[in-house]
C-alpha positions in Angstrom: 17.2 -10.1 -18.2 14.6 -9.2 -15.4 13.4 -6.1 -14.2 14.4 -6.1 -10.7 12.4 -3.1 -9.8 9.5 -5.5 -10.0 10.6 -8.0 -7.8 9.1 -6.9 -4.2 8.7 -8.1 -0.7 8.6 -8.3 1.7 10.2 -11.5 1.3 10.4 -14.2 4.2 12.9 -16.8 3.0 16.1 -16.2 0.8 14.5 -18.5 -1.5 12.0 -16.3 -2.5 14.5 -13.9 -3.1 16.2 -16.5 -5.0 13.3 -17.7 -7.1 12.1 -14.1 -7.9 15.2 -14.0 -9.8 15.5 -17.3 -11.1 15.0 -15.8 -14.8 17.7 -12.9 -14.0 20.7 -14.5 -15.8 23.6 -12.6 -13.8 26.9 -14.3 -14.0 29.5 -13.5 -11.2 31.2 -11.3 -13.2 28.5 -8.9 -13.6 27.1 -9.0 -10.0 28.8 -5.7 -8.5 27.6 -3.8 -11.7 24.1 -5.1 -11.3 24.3 -4.2 -7.6 25.1 -0.7 -8.1 22.0 -0.3 -10.7 19.7 -1.7 -8.4 21.0 0.9 -5.7 21.3 3.5 -7.6 17.9 2.6 -9.0 16.6 2.8 -5.5 18.2 5.9 -4.5 17.3 7.8 -7.7 13.5 6.3 -7.2 13.0 7.9 -3.7 15.1 10.6 -4.1 17.2 9.5 -1.4 20.7 11.5 -1.6 23.3 9.7 0.7 26.6 11.5 2.4 29.8 10.6 1.3 29.9 8.0 3.9 26.3 6.7 3.0 27.7 6.4 -0.3 30.9 4.5 0.9 28.3 1.9 2.4 26.2 1.7 -0.8 29.4 0.7 -2.9 30.4 -1.8 0.1 27.2 -3.4 -0.5 27.7 -3.5 -4.3 29.8 -6.7 -2.6 26.8 -8.5 -1.6 25.3 -10.9 -3.5 21.9 -9.7 -6.0 19.7 -11.1 -3.0 21.0 -9.5 -0.7 20.9 -6.3 -2.5 17.4 -6.5 -4.0 16.3 -7.0 -0.5 18.1 -3.8 0.7 16.5 -2.0 -2.2 13.2 -3.5 -1.7 13.3 -2.2 1.9 14.1 1.7 0.8 11.7 1.4 -2.4 8.7 0.0 0.3 9.8 2.1 2.9 9.8 5.3 0.8 6.0 4.7 -0.6 4.9 3.8 2.7 6.0 7.4 4.2 3.1 9.1 5.9 0.9 6.5 6.4 
């Protein structure tokens, strides 16, 4: 499986995200669990601790497509890495 955090943007098109995930064998039954891992990784790596409502939104995002989740996690990670710039 591709390490989802080695995938980075910015992404200009959905096709770029899909192509970056092409070796990633995620089937429909695994998507939500993988999406949860992606978001959890981004939050832990950046030290973000969402409140209860924030966690409800993160949970809601797990129902999104992997490419949507990757883009959101990528934005969180890049924003964190660029803080103070």
